[in-house]
N, CA and C atoms as a LAMMPS dump frame, in Angstrom:
ITEM: TIMESTEP
0
ITEM: NUMBER OF ATOMS
597
ITEM: BOX BOUNDS ff ff ff
-5.0000000000000000e+02 5.0000000000000000e+02
-5.0000000000000000e+02 5.0000000000000000e+02
-5.0000000000000000e+02 5.0000000000000000e+02
ITEM: ATOMS id mol type element x y z
1 1 1 N -444.379 157.185 -30.484
2 1 2 C -443.192 157.776 -29.864
3 1 3 C -442.302 156.672 -29.306
4 2 1 N -442.928 155.607 -28.737
5 2 2 C -442.165 154.499 -28.182
6 2 3 C -441.385 153.795 -29.281
7 3 1 N -442.027 153.666 -30.455
8 3 2 C -441.37 153.036 -31.602
9 3 3 C -440.142 153.825 -32.007
10 4 1 N -440.27 155.144 -32.026
11 4 2 C -439.157 156.013 -32.415
12 4 3 C -437.999 155.89 -31.422
13 5 1 N -438.31 155.817 -30.118
14 5 2 C -437.283 155.686 -29.086
15 5 3 C -436.54 154.356 -29.246
16 6 1 N -437.298 153.273 -29.553
17 6 2 C -436.68 151.975 -29.781
18 6 3 C -435.728 152.029 -30.967
19 7 1 N -436.134 152.739 -32.025
20 7 2 C -435.292 152.866 -33.219
21 7 3 C -433.999 153.611 -32.895
22 8 1 N -434.114 154.684 -32.098
23 8 2 C -432.931 155.457 -31.732
24 8 3 C -431.989 154.643 -30.845
25 9 1 N -432.558 153.836 -29.945
26 9 2 C -431.754 152.991 -29.067
27 9 3 C -430.982 151.966 -29.889
28 10 1 N -431.67 151.362 -30.86
29 10 2 C -431.028 150.367 -31.725
30 10 3 C -429.91 151.002 -32.533
31 11 1 N -430.138 152.205 -33.032
32 11 2 C -429.127 152.906 -33.831
33 11 3 C -427.924 153.266 -32.966
34 12 1 N -428.171 153.689 -31.723
35 12 2 C -427.094 154.07 -30.81
36 12 3 C -426.23 152.86 -30.464
37 13 1 N -426.876 151.711 -30.218
38 13 2 C -426.156 150.476 -29.907
39 13 3 C -425.294 150.06 -31.083
40 14 1 N -425.856 150.15 -32.277
41 14 2 C -425.132 149.78 -33.492
42 14 3 C -423.893 150.65 -33.668
43 15 1 N -424.014 151.953 -33.408
44 15 2 C -422.903 152.888 -33.537
45 15 3 C -421.817 152.567 -32.51
46 16 1 N -422.22 152.236 -31.29
47 16 2 C -421.267 151.904 -30.237
48 16 3 C -420.504 150.626 -30.581
49 17 1 N -421.192 149.639 -31.176
50 17 2 C -420.559 148.381 -31.553
51 17 3 C -419.545 148.576 -32.664
52 18 1 N -419.817 149.518 -33.556
53 18 2 C -418.922 149.763 -34.694
54 18 3 C -417.785 150.7 -34.324
55 19 1 N -417.76 151.164 -33.042
56 19 2 C -416.683 152.029 -32.609
57 19 3 C -416.886 153.488 -32.921
58 20 1 N -418.089 153.842 -33.398
59 20 2 C -418.348 155.223 -33.776
60 20 3 C -418.839 156.082 -32.639
61 21 1 N -419.162 155.471 -31.507
62 21 2 C -419.671 156.23 -30.366
63 21 3 C -418.801 155.901 -29.163
64 22 1 N -417.795 156.694 -28.887
65 22 2 C -416.876 156.423 -27.783
66 22 3 C -417.464 156.82 -26.439
67 23 1 N -418.536 157.615 -26.448
68 23 2 C -419.126 158.078 -25.187
69 23 3 C -419.997 157.008 -24.552
70 24 1 N -420.489 156.048 -25.349
71 24 2 C -421.375 155.01 -24.825
72 24 3 C -420.769 153.643 -25.132
73 25 1 N -420.618 152.828 -24.109
74 25 2 C -420.093 151.477 -24.312
75 25 3 C -421.257 150.514 -24.504
76 26 1 N -421.04 149.511 -25.362
77 26 2 C -422.069 148.493 -25.577
78 26 3 C -421.506 147.158 -25.121
79 27 1 N -422.363 146.329 -24.531
80 27 2 C -421.913 145.036 -24.036
81 27 3 C -421.671 144.084 -25.201
82 28 1 N -420.836 143.045 -24.998
83 28 2 C -420.604 142.06 -26.068
84 28 3 C -421.894 141.412 -26.538
85 29 1 N -422.832 141.203 -25.595
86 29 2 C -424.119 140.585 -25.976
87 29 3 C -424.898 141.493 -26.917
88 30 1 N -424.888 142.806 -26.601
89 30 2 C -425.568 143.77 -27.467
90 30 3 C -424.959 143.764 -28.853
91 31 1 N -423.615 143.699 -28.902
92 31 2 C -422.93 143.755 -30.19
93 31 3 C -423.166 142.488 -30.995
94 32 1 N -423.246 141.357 -30.298
95 32 2 C -423.522 140.103 -31.006
96 32 3 C -424.895 140.157 -31.645
97 33 1 N -425.872 140.642 -30.881
98 33 2 C -427.232 140.764 -31.409
99 33 3 C -427.258 141.737 -32.567
100 34 1 N -426.562 142.863 -32.378
101 34 2 C -426.543 143.91 -33.395
102 34 3 C -425.898 143.4 -34.673
103 35 1 N -424.786 142.636 -34.533
104 35 2 C -424.076 142.152 -35.712
105 35 3 C -424.91 141.176 -36.496
106 36 1 N -425.575 140.256 -35.784
107 36 2 C -426.392 139.282 -36.496
108 36 3 C -427.574 139.943 -37.158
109 37 1 N -428.117 140.994 -36.503
110 37 2 C -429.251 141.701 -37.084
111 37 3 C -428.834 142.427 -38.345
112 38 1 N -427.636 143.087 -38.272
113 38 2 C -427.255 143.896 -39.417
114 38 3 C -426.812 143.039 -40.582
115 39 1 N -426.274 141.847 -40.311
116 39 2 C -425.84 141.012 -41.417
117 39 3 C -427.025 140.466 -42.188
118 40 1 N -428.166 140.284 -41.516
119 40 2 C -429.335 139.765 -42.221
120 40 3 C -430.294 140.871 -42.618
121 41 1 N -429.957 142.125 -42.25
122 41 2 C -430.878 143.232 -42.519
123 41 3 C -430.424 144.111 -43.647
124 42 1 N -430.87 145.349 -43.609
125 42 2 C -430.578 146.291 -44.68
126 42 3 C -429.317 147.073 -44.366
127 43 1 N -428.922 147.948 -45.294
128 43 2 C -427.715 148.748 -45.119
129 43 3 C -427.866 149.769 -43.988
130 44 1 N -429.097 150.002 -43.502
131 44 2 C -429.308 150.958 -42.417
132 44 3 C -428.913 150.382 -41.069
133 45 1 N -428.558 149.084 -41.025
134 45 2 C -428.172 148.465 -39.77
135 45 3 C -429.35 147.888 -39.007
136 46 1 N -430.54 147.908 -39.596
137 46 2 C -431.73 147.359 -38.96
138 46 3 C -432.029 145.985 -39.535
139 47 1 N -432.591 145.112 -38.705
140 47 2 C -433.031 143.817 -39.219
141 47 3 C -434.23 144.043 -40.132
142 48 1 N -434.609 143.021 -40.88
143 48 2 C -435.759 143.138 -41.786
144 48 3 C -437.017 143.497 -40.994
145 49 1 N -437.17 142.91 -39.802
146 49 2 C -438.325 143.204 -38.961
147 49 3 C -438.303 144.665 -38.509
148 50 1 N -437.124 145.119 -38.022
149 50 2 C -436.992 146.5 -37.568
150 50 3 C -437.2 147.483 -38.721
151 51 1 N -436.64 147.144 -39.885
152 51 2 C -436.781 148.011 -41.06
153 51 3 C -438.253 148.186 -41.425
154 52 1 N -439.007 147.099 -41.38
155 52 2 C -440.437 147.168 -41.705
156 52 3 C -441.219 147.98 -40.688
157 53 1 N -440.757 147.922 -39.436
158 53 2 C -441.476 148.6 -38.361
159 53 3 C -441.138 150.087 -38.262
160 54 1 N -439.864 150.411 -38.264
161 54 2 C -439.465 151.808 -38.034
162 54 3 C -438.726 152.453 -39.206
163 55 1 N -438.445 151.666 -40.245
164 55 2 C -437.722 152.204 -41.401
165 55 3 C -438.367 153.428 -42.016
166 56 1 N -439.68 153.351 -42.359
167 56 2 C -440.336 154.52 -42.956
168 56 3 C -440.327 155.738 -42.03
169 57 1 N -440.471 155.504 -40.728
170 57 2 C -440.453 156.604 -39.756
171 57 3 C -439.076 157.271 -39.72
172 58 1 N -438.026 156.446 -39.752
173 58 2 C -436.659 156.96 -39.743
174 58 3 C -436.372 157.763 -41.011
175 59 1 N -436.886 157.283 -42.139
176 59 2 C -436.722 158.009 -43.41
177 59 3 C -437.394 159.373 -43.342
178 60 1 N -438.612 159.42 -42.792
179 60 2 C -439.345 160.683 -42.632
180 60 3 C -438.566 161.669 -41.761
181 61 1 N -438.022 161.165 -40.663
182 61 2 C -437.284 162.032 -39.74
183 61 3 C -436.046 162.593 -40.428
184 62 1 N -435.351 161.75 -41.178
185 62 2 C -434.144 162.209 -41.875
186 62 3 C -434.46 163.249 -42.945
187 63 1 N -435.587 163.079 -43.625
188 63 2 C -435.98 164.037 -44.664
189 63 3 C -436.474 165.339 -44.058
190 64 1 N -437.11 165.258 -42.9
191 64 2 C -437.644 166.451 -42.254
192 64 3 C -438.848 167.007 -42.986
193 65 1 N -439.099 168.288 -42.82
194 65 2 C -440.248 168.953 -43.452
195 65 3 C -439.963 169.101 -44.949
196 66 1 N -440.957 168.728 -45.761
197 66 2 C -440.831 168.787 -47.22
198 66 3 C -442.096 169.392 -47.825
199 67 1 N -442.031 169.909 -49.057
200 67 2 C -443.259 170.381 -49.716
201 67 3 C -444.234 169.217 -49.896
202 68 1 N -445.516 169.497 -49.736
203 68 2 C -446.541 168.465 -49.904
204 68 3 C -446.584 167.993 -51.357
205 69 1 N -446.41 168.93 -52.295
206 69 2 C -446.382 168.601 -53.72
207 69 3 C -445.513 169.625 -54.435
208 70 1 N -445.41 169.511 -55.763
209 70 2 C -444.585 170.469 -56.501
210 70 3 C -445.284 171.817 -56.678
211 71 1 N -446.529 171.919 -56.192
212 71 2 C -447.257 173.188 -56.258
213 71 3 C -447.671 173.668 -54.866
214 72 1 N -446.916 173.298 -53.858
215 72 2 C -447.336 173.648 -52.497
216 72 3 C -446.548 174.788 -51.867
217 73 1 N -445.483 175.248 -52.505
218 73 2 C -444.778 176.436 -52.035
219 73 3 C -444.73 177.416 -53.196
220 74 1 N -445.341 178.593 -53.001
221 74 2 C -445.342 179.578 -54.073
222 74 3 C -446.5 180.545 -53.977
223 75 1 N -446.878 181.095 -55.141
224 75 2 C -447.904 182.14 -55.205
225 75 3 C -449.197 181.549 -55.741
226 76 1 N -450.303 181.882 -55.05
227 76 2 C -451.636 181.428 -55.448
228 76 3 C -452.562 182.618 -55.647
229 77 1 N -453.599 182.417 -56.45
230 77 2 C -454.665 183.416 -56.546
231 77 3 C -455.496 183.349 -55.285
232 78 1 N -456.041 184.523 -54.884
233 78 2 C -456.884 184.58 -53.69
234 78 3 C -456.066 184.864 -52.445
235 79 1 N -456.787 185.032 -51.315
236 79 2 C -456.102 185.322 -50.061
237 79 3 C -456.69 184.549 -48.887
238 80 1 N -457.294 183.396 -49.17
239 80 2 C -457.87 182.581 -48.109
240 80 3 C -456.955 181.435 -47.724
241 81 1 N -457.517 180.434 -47.017
242 81 2 C -456.734 179.277 -46.578
243 81 3 C -456.338 178.394 -47.758
244 82 1 N -457.269 178.233 -48.707
245 82 2 C -457.035 177.322 -49.819
246 82 3 C -456.456 178.044 -51.025
247 83 1 N -455.726 177.301 -51.831
248 83 2 C -455.131 177.843 -53.048
249 83 3 C -456.158 177.722 -54.172
250 84 1 N -456.725 178.853 -54.605
251 84 2 C -457.716 178.831 -55.687
252 84 3 C -457.079 178.387 -57.002
253 85 1 N -455.886 178.902 -57.262
254 85 2 C -455.146 178.529 -58.469
255 85 3 C -453.674 178.812 -58.235
256 86 1 N -452.83 177.783 -58.439
257 86 2 C -451.395 177.951 -58.238
258 86 3 C -450.821 178.726 -59.425
259 87 1 N -450.158 179.858 -59.128
260 87 2 C -449.585 180.705 -60.174
261 87 3 C -448.16 180.274 -60.486
262 88 1 N -447.381 179.958 -59.446
263 88 2 C -446.018 179.504 -59.673
264 88 3 C -445.09 179.809 -58.511
265 89 1 N -443.905 179.23 -58.577
266 89 2 C -442.853 179.516 -57.598
267 89 3 C -442.35 180.937 -57.821
268 90 1 N -442.232 181.3 -59.105
269 90 2 C -441.871 182.653 -59.509
270 90 3 C -443.035 183.237 -60.303
271 91 1 N -443.387 184.473 -60.036
272 91 2 C -444.508 185.115 -60.739
273 91 3 C -444.182 186.583 -60.961
274 92 1 N -443.762 186.899 -62.173
275 92 2 C -443.376 188.274 -62.483
276 92 3 C -444.531 189.042 -63.114
277 93 1 N -444.648 190.327 -62.745
278 93 2 C -445.692 191.21 -63.272
279 93 3 C -447.08 190.559 -63.208
280 94 1 N -447.495 190.277 -61.994
281 94 2 C -448.792 189.62 -61.784
282 94 3 C -449.932 190.458 -62.357
283 95 1 N -450.886 189.815 -63.043
284 95 2 C -452.052 190.549 -63.553
285 95 3 C -452.881 191.098 -62.399
286 96 1 N -453.768 192.051 -62.675
287 96 2 C -454.591 192.627 -61.596
288 96 3 C -455.34 191.549 -60.809
289 97 1 N -455.329 191.716 -59.488
290 97 2 C -456.031 190.767 -58.62
291 97 3 C -455.369 190.647 -57.266
292 98 1 N -455.923 189.746 -56.449
293 98 2 C -455.384 189.486 -55.118
294 98 3 C -454.71 188.115 -55.108
295 99 1 N -453.536 188.062 -54.492
296 99 2 C -452.734 186.843 -54.46
297 99 3 C -452.17 186.656 -53.051
298 100 1 N -451.521 185.513 -52.873
299 100 2 C -450.852 185.267 -51.589
300 100 3 C -449.672 184.341 -51.803
301 101 1 N -448.722 184.444 -50.895
302 101 2 C -447.607 183.505 -50.795
303 101 3 C -448.021 182.491 -49.746
304 102 1 N -447.891 181.191 -50.078
305 102 2 C -448.311 180.168 -49.115
306 102 3 C -447.431 178.935 -49.202
307 103 1 N -447.56 178.045 -48.195
308 103 2 C -446.826 176.783 -48.176
309 103 3 C -447.707 175.702 -47.567
310 104 1 N -447.709 174.537 -48.202
311 104 2 C -448.364 173.35 -47.635
312 104 3 C -447.285 172.286 -47.512
313 105 1 N -447.055 171.803 -46.278
314 105 2 C -445.859 171.023 -45.99
315 105 3 C -446.145 169.634 -45.441
316 106 1 N -445.331 168.7 -45.878
317 106 2 C -445.379 167.33 -45.364
318 106 3 C -444.465 167.287 -44.144
319 107 1 N -445.041 166.968 -42.989
320 107 2 C -444.293 166.988 -41.727
321 107 3 C -444.209 165.563 -41.187
322 108 1 N -443.044 165.114 -40.708
323 108 2 C -442.928 163.762 -40.144
324 108 3 C -443.967 163.507 -39.053
325 109 1 N -444.402 162.249 -38.986
326 109 2 C -445.466 161.872 -38.059
327 109 3 C -444.885 161.514 -36.687
328 110 1 N -443.938 162.286 -36.228
329 110 2 C -443.318 162.02 -34.932
330 110 3 C -442.777 163.342 -34.386
331 111 1 N -442.694 163.409 -33.064
332 111 2 C -442.143 164.616 -32.435
333 111 3 C -443.206 165.411 -31.718
334 112 1 N -442.809 165.981 -30.596
335 112 2 C -443.708 166.818 -29.813
336 112 3 C -443.895 168.165 -30.501
337 113 1 N -444.845 168.942 -30.004
338 113 2 C -445.066 170.294 -30.521
339 113 3 C -443.772 171.1 -30.405
340 114 1 N -443.396 171.733 -31.492
341 114 2 C -442.174 172.515 -31.502
342 114 3 C -440.975 171.777 -32.075
343 115 1 N -441.13 170.474 -32.353
344 115 2 C -440.016 169.702 -32.925
345 115 3 C -439.677 170.182 -34.324
346 116 1 N -440.722 170.434 -35.138
347 116 2 C -440.524 170.795 -36.544
348 116 3 C -440.866 172.266 -36.755
349 117 1 N -439.927 172.991 -37.361
350 117 2 C -440.127 174.426 -37.584
351 117 3 C -439.7 174.81 -38.99
352 118 1 N -440.328 175.845 -39.506
353 118 2 C -439.907 176.438 -40.775
354 118 3 C -439.798 177.949 -40.579
355 119 1 N -438.977 178.559 -41.413
356 119 2 C -438.796 180.001 -41.367
357 119 3 C -439.163 180.587 -42.724
358 120 1 N -439.951 181.663 -42.7
359 120 2 C -440.326 182.362 -43.925
360 120 3 C -439.671 183.732 -43.923
361 121 1 N -438.993 184.054 -45.024
362 121 2 C -438.345 185.358 -45.162
363 121 3 C -438.715 185.956 -46.52
364 122 1 N -438.991 187.246 -46.526
365 122 2 C -439.261 187.93 -47.792
366 122 3 C -438.609 189.309 -47.756
367 123 1 N -438.035 189.681 -48.891
368 123 2 C -437.448 191.014 -49.044
369 123 3 C -438.064 191.662 -50.279
370 124 1 N -438.663 192.837 -50.086
371 124 2 C -439.335 193.544 -51.174
372 124 3 C -438.682 194.905 -51.416
373 125 1 N -438.443 195.195 -52.671
374 125 2 C -437.968 196.518 -53.088
375 125 3 C -439.125 197.22 -53.776
376 126 1 N -439.527 198.358 -53.233
377 126 2 C -440.665 199.122 -53.763
378 126 3 C -440.172 200.406 -54.402
379 127 1 N -440.558 200.591 -55.659
380 127 2 C -440.202 201.813 -56.382
381 127 3 C -441.485 202.594 -56.66
382 128 1 N -441.562 203.785 -56.081
383 128 2 C -442.748 204.629 -56.263
384 128 3 C -442.408 205.791 -57.191
385 129 1 N -443.149 205.861 -58.294
386 129 2 C -442.931 206.925 -59.275
387 129 3 C -444.03 207.975 -59.155
388 130 1 N -443.616 209.232 -59.07
389 130 2 C -444.558 210.351 -59.025
390 130 3 C -444.07 211.414 -60.011
391 131 1 N -444.839 212.49 -60.109
392 131 2 C -444.454 213.578 -61.004
393 131 3 C -443.147 214.236 -60.553
394 132 1 N -442.848 214.14 -59.262
395 132 2 C -441.634 214.753 -58.714
396 132 3 C -440.409 213.834 -58.787
397 133 1 N -440.582 212.65 -59.31
398 133 2 C -439.463 211.706 -59.417
399 133 3 C -439.836 210.346 -58.848
400 134 1 N -438.838 209.569 -58.47
401 134 2 C -439.118 208.239 -57.904
402 134 3 C -438.286 207.992 -56.662
403 135 1 N -438.877 207.182 -55.765
404 135 2 C -438.193 206.794 -54.529
405 135 3 C -438.179 205.275 -54.449
406 136 1 N -437.12 204.741 -53.882
407 136 2 C -437 203.285 -53.742
408 136 3 C -436.738 202.941 -52.283
409 137 1 N -437.515 201.989 -51.769
410 137 2 C -437.336 201.52 -50.388
411 137 3 C -437.277 199.993 -50.388
412 138 1 N -436.602 199.468 -49.394
413 138 2 C -436.509 198.012 -49.244
414 138 3 C -437.006 197.622 -47.859
415 139 1 N -437.843 196.573 -47.819
416 139 2 C -438.359 196.092 -46.533
417 139 3 C -438.151 194.581 -46.449
418 140 1 N -437.958 194.1 -45.234
419 140 2 C -437.786 192.66 -45.016
420 140 3 C -438.752 192.177 -43.942
421 141 1 N -439.215 190.954 -44.111
422 141 2 C -440.09 190.306 -43.135
423 141 3 C -439.541 188.908 -42.883
424 142 1 N -439.545 188.487 -41.623
425 142 2 C -439.052 187.161 -41.267
426 142 3 C -439.865 186.616 -40.1
427 143 1 N -440.287 185.364 -40.234
428 143 2 C -441.072 184.768 -39.147
429 143 3 C -440.867 183.263 -39.129
430 144 1 N -440.808 182.683 -37.914
431 144 2 C -440.706 181.236 -37.756
432 144 3 C -442.072 180.662 -37.394
433 145 1 N -442.339 179.455 -37.894
434 145 2 C -443.609 178.771 -37.643
435 145 3 C -443.34 177.352 -37.164
436 146 1 N -444.122 176.908 -36.175
437 146 2 C -444.103 175.505 -35.779
438 146 3 C -445.099 174.769 -36.662
439 147 1 N -444.702 173.615 -37.195
440 147 2 C -445.6 172.825 -38.04
441 147 3 C -445.706 171.415 -37.479
442 148 1 N -446.856 170.786 -37.715
443 148 2 C -447.091 169.438 -37.213
444 148 3 C -447.716 168.568 -38.288
445 149 1 N -447.584 167.257 -38.123
446 149 2 C -448.201 166.283 -39.022
447 149 3 C -449.704 166.54 -39.078
448 150 1 N -450.258 166.599 -40.303
449 150 2 C -451.677 166.94 -40.457
450 150 3 C -452.507 165.81 -41.05
451 151 1 N -451.929 164.629 -41.202
452 151 2 C -452.682 163.5 -41.743
453 151 3 C -452.224 163.114 -43.138
454 152 1 N -452.946 162.164 -43.724
455 152 2 C -452.553 161.643 -45.04
456 152 3 C -453.251 162.353 -46.198
457 153 1 N -454.267 163.155 -45.906
458 153 2 C -455.038 163.811 -46.969
459 153 3 C -454.471 165.163 -47.388
460 154 1 N -453.789 165.828 -46.488
461 154 2 C -453.233 167.148 -46.802
462 154 3 C -452.051 167.442 -45.888
463 155 1 N -451.313 168.504 -46.238
464 155 2 C -450.166 168.873 -45.428
465 155 3 C -450.512 169.937 -44.401
466 156 1 N -449.514 170.324 -43.651
467 156 2 C -449.645 171.428 -42.689
468 156 3 C -449.605 172.726 -43.488
469 157 1 N -450.658 173.555 -43.374
470 157 2 C -450.79 174.737 -44.219
471 157 3 C -450.386 176.022 -43.509
472 158 1 N -449.531 176.769 -44.184
473 158 2 C -449.172 178.126 -43.754
474 158 3 C -449.723 179.038 -44.842
475 159 1 N -450.917 179.525 -44.603
476 159 2 C -451.618 180.24 -45.672
477 159 3 C -452.569 181.284 -45.095
478 160 1 N -452.428 182.55 -45.472
479 160 2 C -451.367 183.103 -46.308
480 160 3 C -450.132 183.469 -45.496
481 161 1 N -448.96 183.273 -46.09
482 161 2 C -447.721 183.742 -45.479
483 161 3 C -447.519 185.227 -45.741
484 162 1 N -448.042 185.679 -46.894
485 162 2 C -447.87 187.073 -47.299
486 162 3 C -448.961 187.391 -48.309
487 163 1 N -449.662 188.503 -48.133
488 163 2 C -450.711 188.883 -49.086
489 163 3 C -450.133 189.828 -50.14
490 164 1 N -450.627 189.663 -51.365
491 164 2 C -450.096 190.418 -52.508
492 164 3 C -451.262 191.035 -53.266
493 165 1 N -451.118 192.304 -53.627
494 165 2 C -452.135 192.967 -54.442
495 165 3 C -451.47 193.52 -55.701
496 166 1 N -452.131 193.276 -56.83
497 166 2 C -451.6 193.802 -58.096
498 166 3 C -452.71 194.526 -58.858
499 167 1 N -452.441 195.789 -59.265
500 167 2 C -451.246 196.59 -58.977
501 167 3 C -451.25 197.064 -57.528
502 168 1 N -450.081 197.51 -57.059
503 168 2 C -449.929 197.919 -55.663
504 168 3 C -449.914 199.444 -55.562
505 169 1 N -450.791 200.028 -54.728
506 169 2 C -450.84 201.487 -54.599
507 169 3 C -449.55 202.104 -54.046
508 170 1 N -448.745 201.314 -53.317
509 170 2 C -447.512 201.876 -52.737
510 170 3 C -446.38 201.965 -53.76
511 171 1 N -446.516 201.284 -54.891
512 171 2 C -445.479 201.356 -55.916
513 171 3 C -445.218 200.013 -56.574
514 172 1 N -444.29 200.028 -57.505
515 172 2 C -443.881 198.794 -58.186
516 172 3 C -443.043 197.971 -57.221
517 173 1 N -443.399 196.67 -57.072
518 173 2 C -442.708 195.838 -56.08
519 173 3 C -442.028 194.65 -56.74
520 174 1 N -440.811 194.393 -56.277
521 174 2 C -440.074 193.181 -56.649
522 174 3 C -439.691 192.491 -55.346
523 175 1 N -440.196 191.269 -55.159
524 175 2 C -439.99 190.564 -53.886
525 175 3 C -439.321 189.209 -54.105
526 176 1 N -438.393 188.872 -53.227
527 176 2 C -437.752 187.552 -53.194
528 176 3 C -438.093 186.896 -51.867
529 177 1 N -438.454 185.616 -51.915
530 177 2 C -438.814 184.914 -50.68
531 177 3 C -437.976 183.652 -50.512
532 178 1 N -437.95 183.189 -49.262
533 178 2 C -437.254 181.952 -48.928
534 178 3 C -438.022 181.248 -47.813
535 179 1 N -438.295 179.955 -48.008
536 179 2 C -438.892 179.112 -46.968
537 179 3 C -437.822 178.094 -46.584
538 180 1 N -437.477 178.038 -45.299
539 180 2 C -436.41 177.148 -44.834
540 180 3 C -436.949 176.158 -43.826
541 181 1 N -436.688 174.867 -44.065
542 181 2 C -436.983 173.831 -43.082
543 181 3 C -435.832 173.831 -42.083
544 182 1 N -436.122 174.131 -40.82
545 182 2 C -435.078 174.266 -39.8
546 182 3 C -434.729 172.912 -39.187
547 183 1 N -434.386 171.959 -40.04
548 183 2 C -433.963 170.629 -39.587
549 183 3 C -432.598 170.775 -38.92
550 184 1 N -432.439 170.285 -37.68
551 184 2 C -431.169 170.486 -36.989
552 184 3 C -429.983 169.819 -37.681
553 185 1 N -430.218 168.755 -38.439
554 185 2 C -429.123 168.051 -39.122
555 185 3 C -428.89 168.545 -40.543
556 186 1 N -429.977 168.885 -41.266
557 186 2 C -429.795 169.338 -42.647
558 186 3 C -430.898 170.299 -43.05
559 187 1 N -430.717 171.578 -42.776
560 187 2 C -431.711 172.573 -43.188
561 187 3 C -431.85 172.57 -44.711
562 188 1 N -433.093 172.752 -45.182
563 188 2 C -433.366 172.801 -46.62
564 188 3 C -434.154 174.061 -46.91
565 189 1 N -433.893 174.698 -48.053
566 189 2 C -434.626 175.926 -48.366
567 189 3 C -435.182 175.9 -49.781
568 190 1 N -436.28 176.64 -49.948
569 190 2 C -436.936 176.81 -51.246
570 190 3 C -437.096 178.311 -51.475
571 191 1 N -436.762 178.757 -52.67
572 191 2 C -436.781 180.186 -52.957
573 191 3 C -437.618 180.504 -54.194
574 192 1 N -438.006 181.756 -54.305
575 192 2 C -438.757 182.213 -55.465
576 192 3 C -438.92 183.718 -55.421
577 193 1 N -439.721 184.248 -56.332
578 193 2 C -439.905 185.705 -56.392
579 193 3 C -441.218 186.051 -57.054
580 194 1 N -441.615 187.306 -56.878
581 194 2 C -442.774 187.827 -57.604
582 194 3 C -442.6 189.337 -57.77
583 195 1 N -443.364 189.9 -58.695
584 195 2 C -443.35 191.348 -58.87
585 195 3 C -444.724 191.817 -59.281
586 196 1 N -445.044 193.059 -58.91
587 196 2 C -446.32 193.681 -59.29
588 196 3 C -446.057 195.118 -59.736
589 197 1 N -446.868 195.633 -60.645
590 197 2 C -446.709 197.041 -61.076
591 197 3 C -447.31 198.007 -60.066
592 198 1 N -447.012 199.282 -60.224
593 198 2 C -447.591 200.331 -59.394
594 198 3 C -448.992 200.658 -59.871
595 199 1 N -449.901 200.896 -58.915
596 199 2 C -451.276 201.25 -59.263
597 199 3 C -451.323 202.656 -59.819
């Protein structure tokens, strides 16, 4: 955390020296140090030493919460913590069985509890066919989750986000989902869908 604060202080000083921060004044000595550092450093305004120390951390913070892999947001077989088999981001007319919507996320290794959040939203249209005709209903679910850095071996797991049964006794279902990284500077979202027949 101390490293991150030092990086933010250096960035703030650099911005003040370049005239981009009118609310904070920087001393000539600070600007001289900053200028010499940036001329010998990278385009981020950090010296080579600073870049090596806090560069990767700054990159993580800027990227925010990301999928752990290309198969970490979507539909899986089973309904436990682990993904037995990744079915896909989109899964239409799922074969008989139990499934779940889940996400495994790469979270920056900095920030107190509550710093990083994601939002899960799903909208399902259910069509129930009977001898007397058919009825269609639409339901929505939305929930926010706090996520934290979980180490280098795996991501922060939100599993299951939504349980799916195929076929569904309530009717034929078509669902669209969205997972949004609630980054205060640049929110990012991932979307997909699934459908199941009526039992």
